[in-house]
C-alpha positions in Angstrom: -44.7 -232.7 -38.3 -41.3 -230.7 -38.6 -40.5 -228.4 -35.5 -41.6 -225.1 -36.3 -38.0 -223.6 -36.3 -36.8 -226.6 -38.6 -39.0 -226.1 -41.9 -37.2 -228.5 -44.0 -35.8 -225.6 -46.5 -34.5 -222.3 -46.1 -34.9 -221.4 -49.3 -35.8 -223.2 -52.5 -33.0 -225.4 -52.5 -30.8 -225.2 -49.5 -31.8 -227.6 -46.8 -31.7 -226.3 -42.9 -29.4 -228.6 -41.1 -28.2 -227.9 -37.6 -25.1 -228.4 -36.7 -24.7 -228.1 -33.1 -26.3 -229.1 -30.4 -28.7 -226.6 -28.8 -29.6 -225.5 -32.1 -33.2 -224.7 -31.7 -32.1 -222.3 -28.9 -29.7 -220.7 -30.7 -31.9 -220.6 -33.6 -34.2 -218.6 -31.3 -31.6 -216.3 -29.8 -30.7 -215.6 -33.5 -32.9 -212.5 -33.7 -31.8 -209.3 -31.5 -35.5 -208.7 -30.5 -35.8 -212.0 -28.8 -32.3 -211.5 -27.3 -33.8 -208.0 -26.0 -36.6 -210.0 -24.6 -34.5 -212.6 -22.7 -32.4 -209.8 -21.4 -35.4 -208.3 -20.0 -36.7 -211.3 -18.5 -33.5 -212.1 -17.1 -34.4 -209.4 -14.7 -37.9 -210.5 -13.9 -40.8 -212.3 -15.1 -43.1 -210.0 -17.5 -46.4 -209.8 -19.1 -46.5 -209.1 -23.0 -47.7 -205.6 -22.3 -45.0 -205.0 -19.9 -42.3 -206.4 -22.3 -44.0 -204.4 -25.2 -43.9 -201.0 -23.1 -40.0 -201.5 -22.9 -39.5 -202.3 -26.2 -39.9 -200.4 -29.8 -42.5 -203.1 -31.2 -46.1 -204.1 -30.8 -47.9 -206.3 -28.6 -48.5 -208.8 -31.3 -44.9 -208.9 -32.3 -43.8 -209.5 -28.9 -46.2 -212.5 -28.5 -44.9 -214.0 -31.7 -41.3 -213.8 -30.4 -42.3 -215.0 -27.0 -43.9 -217.9 -29.1 -40.6 -218.6 -30.7 -39.0 -218.4 -27.6 -41.5 -220.7 -25.8 -41.2 -223.3 -28.5 -37.3 -223.3 -28.1 -38.0 -223.9 -24.3 -36.0 -220.8 -23.6 -39.3 -219.2 -21.7 -42.1 -220.5 -19.5 -45.7 -219.1 -18.9 -48.1 -219.2 -16.4 -51.4 -217.4 -15.8 -51.7 -214.9 -13.5 -56.0 -214.1 -13.7 -56.4 -213.1 -17.1 -52.7 -212.0 -17.6 -50.2 -214.6 -19.2 -46.6 -213.9 -17.0 -43.5 -215.1 -18.9 -40.2 -216.0 -17.2 -37.1 -217.7 -18.4 -37.3 -221.5 -18.7 -34.1 -222.8 -16.4 -33.9 -225.9 -18.6 -33.5 -224.3 -22.0 -31.0 -221.6 -20.8 -28.6 -224.4 -19.4 -28.9 -226.2 -22.6 -27.6 -223.0 -24.1 -24.9 -222.7 -21.4 -23.5 -226.1 -21.6 -23.1 -225.4 -25.1 -21.1 -222.3 -24.6 -19.4 -223.5 -21.7 -17.6 -226.0 -24.1 -16.1 -223.3 -25.9 -15.0 -221.8 -22.7 -13.3 -225.0 -21.4 -11.6 -225.7 -24.4 -10.4 -221.9 -24.6 -9.1 -222.2 -20.7 -7.3 -225.4 -21.5 -5.6 -224.0 -24.5 -4.5 -220.9 -22.5 -3.0 -223.5 -19.8 -1.1 -225.1 -22.5 0.3 -221.9 -24.0 1.4 -220.5 -20.9 2.8 -223.9 -19.8 4.9 -223.8 -22.9 5.7 -220.4 -22.4 7.1 -221.5 -18.9 9.3 -224.4 -20.3 10.6 -221.9 -22.9 11.6 -219.3 -20.1 13.1 -222.1 -18.1 15.3 -223.4 -21.2 16.4 -219.7 -21.9 17.3 -219.5 -18.3 19.6 -223.0 -18.4 21.2 -222.0 -21.8 22.1 -218.5 -20.2 23.8 -220.2 -17.3 
C-alpha cells in the first residue's frame, strides 16, 4: 500500500516523484497550518484542544494536520489520561535538519572559496602596485 503522503498520482496524468531525501517530512511541512502547529509544538507539547485554541481552525482540522505530521514522523503522541498530548518527534525533525544542513554546508564552502579568491586577487593587486 502506498504511503498516505505518496499517492501514485498528483493529478490524472502527473506522477508524484520525490526528488529529495526527507521528502515525506518536507511535503508535510508544505502546508502553512502544519508549519504553525510545528512552531507551537517546538515551544511545548500540546493537546489538540490547546492547539485549536491557538489556531484559527477547528479541532477536527487540527487533528487531521496532526495525523499527517505523525505519519511524516514529525510529531509523536502520548496518552495523558483521556487526552492525547503531541510533541515534536526528534528523529523526524533531525531528518529535516540534516537535509537543510547540506545546503548550509555548501553555502559556507562557496562563501569560503569566494573569500579566498578575493584575498588572492587583492594580494595580486598589491604585488602589481609595487
